[in-house]
Every structure is written in C-alpha cells, then in structure tokens.
N, C-alpha and C positions, 0 to 999 in steps of 0.2 A: 608277637606283633602281627597285625593284620596287613595283607598285601595291599588292600585298598587304601590304607592310611599312608603308604609310601608314595603312591601316585597321585599327583595333583593335576587335574586337567588344566590346559592352558586357557581355553575358552570354551564357550558353549555355542553350538549352532542351533538356530531356531528352525524347527520343522513344523509343518502344519499340525501334526499330532502332538507336539511337545518339543522339549529340548533334549539334545544329546551331546555327549562329550566329543570334542574335536581333538584328534591326536596330532602329535608333532609332525608325522610324516604324511599328513593329509593336506591336499591342496585346498586353498580357500577359493571362493567363487571368483575373486579378483585374479588369482593366479591362473585359473582355468581360462578366464577371458583374455589374459595376456598371452597365454600359450596359443589360444585359437587365433588371436590377432596376428601373432608372429608367424604362425604356420600358414595362414591364408595369404599373407603378403610380406615376405621377408624383405622385399625391395624397399618397403617403407622404412625399415630399420637400417638399411644400408646407406643412409644419407650422410653419415659421418658426424652427425650432431652429437653433442655430449649426452643429451637426454635419451636419444635412441640407443647409444652405446650402453648407457646405464641399464636400460630395460633388458637388453640382451645379456648383459652381465648378471642381472638378477635372475633371469630364466636359467642361465648356466648354473647359478648357485643352487637352484631348487630342482634341477633335473633328476636328482635321486628320488624325488617324490612322485615322478611320473609313472603311470602304469606302462606296460610294455607297448601298447598301442600309441599312447601319448609320446613315449620316448622315441619310437620309430618316426612318428610324424615330426617331432621336434628336430631329430637328427637330419632328416631330409630337408627341412626348411633351413636349418643351420648351414648345411652345405651350400645351398643356393645363396644364402646371406654372405658367407665367406667369399664365394666367387664374385659377388657384386662389389664387396668391399675392396678386394684385390684390384678389380677393374678400375674403381674410382681412384685408388692410390696410384695405379699406373698412369691414369689420365693426368693426375697432378704432377707426376714426374715428367710427362711429356710437355706440360706447360713450362716447367722449369727449363727444359732443354730448349724450348722456343726462345726464352729470354736470352740464353747464352748465344744462340745463333743470331738473334737480332743485335745483340751487343757486338758480336764479331763483325757482322755486316756493316754496322755503323762505323766502327773503328777502322775497318780496312777499306771503306768506300766500295763495298760490293753490293750488287743488287741482291735482293732476297725475294723468293717466292713464298708468299704467306697464304694460309687458308684462313679466311676471315668471313664470318657469317655465312659459311657454307660454300663459298666460292674461292677459287685460287686467283691471286693477284700478284703481279710483279711490281715491286716498289724499289726505289732508290732512296735509302734512308739519309735524311739530312739533319734530323734532330731526334734525340731520344732521352727519356728519363724513366723512372720506375713505373710510371703510369701510361705514358703515351709514346708512340713512335710517329714521327711526321716525315713524310717522304713523297717523292714524285710517284704517283700511281700510274702505271702504264695503261691500265684499263680506263681510268677516268681522264687520263692525259692532263692531270693537274695535281697540285699539292694536296694531300689528304692527311688527316689525323686518324690514327688507329689506336684503340685501347690495347695495350700489351696483353692484359689478362684475357682478352677475347680472341687472341691469335691461337688458332687450333692446330696449326702446323707451320713449319718454316724450313726452307731449304736454301742454302747459299747458292748464288749464281756467279756470273762473271763480274768483273769490276765495271764501273760506269764513269763517264766523264763528269767530274765534280763541277757544279755550277755555283759560284759564290752568291749570285743574286737569289737563287732558290734557297740557299742556306739561310739567308737573312729572313726570308719569308717564312721558312719552316720554324725558325726560332721564335718569331713573333706569334705564330700559331700555337706553338708549344706553351708560351707564356700566357696566352689568352685562353687556353683550353681550361674548361672548368674542372674543379676537383670532383671526380665522379661520385664520391661519397655524399656530397652535398648538392649534386647536380639536380636531383629530383625536386628540390625546393624551388629551383629556378625554371623548371619546365612548365609549360602551360598545357593543360589537358583540354582538348576541344571536343 
C-alpha cells in the first residue's frame, strides 16, 4: 500500500504559482489575522461579550498550531487579556457592593456618600428600587434621582433627620422616572 494513498489533504491553498496541500497543523489566513488582531489589542477582546469570548476560546484551541514566535506573542497578549478581564469582573463586584450599601442606607435612614459621574455627593435616600435611588443631594440642595447602575462607589455615613414631605416627593419622582431601557426613544436630540 502506498503512503500517499493513506493521506488525504483537507483542502488546497492557492498560490500564484499553483496549488499546494494544506496540512492539519497549518494556520489559515483567517487564523493568522485573528492572532494578529488579538495580539495587537487584547483589550478589544476583554469586553466580556460572548462573541469576544468565543474568539479567544477559538485562539486557545488552535494555539498548538502557532510557531514559537507566534506562541510567545499570543501568550504575552493573553496575559494582558486575563488581567483586563479580572479588572472588569472586580468592577462588576464593586457595583454589586454599592447596591448593598444603598439598600442599607435606605432601610436604616443613613446618609450615603456616592461617587456618581466622577464626583462625590452626599445624599439622604428617600426612595429606592432596582433602577433608581432618589434622595436629598447635599451638593444640589434638592431632591435628585440617580441611576443605581451608574453609582461608582458608596460609603455609609451618619443617620439623617427623616422628612416625610421629602419622602412623598421622592416617591413621586421614582414613579415618574423613565425606564432607562426605553428612555432613548423619548429623548430628543438637538
């Protein structure tokens, strides 16, 4: 039996001078492009989206095909990618911790210092749901509505003198607050 009859090429690669056999452990042009894209900007793949994760998993599955140089480049980029993914996961955990602090501040009538849109504000929470917290903002000296998922940090403070009239105003603001998922439909662009 002839050795050539046992091997069946998977596909052929076209070269200007003709066609040649492509072997199983050879990278396709698409694979090389994916590797180059990942190596140049691993932060693009650390977004946490399913599609980005699938691309990284695919590269992980074909890394045995990489040359030594390609493998070194890939490993370096993968370390950066892992560091960014961990940072994003820690950031998500911090947001969860903010929700717990906001819930505690609301239920125990304590002021809370929040980091919102890059600045720190002290608020006295009067109304709260999964989307918004409404409270007296010491900076604005008025009742304000804040989206909970945009609170970047929170620290409990001392208790405050609860005002029933402010609570009724806060509850009406909470009821009239738009659902932020559909809010873009109602905003006007000028």
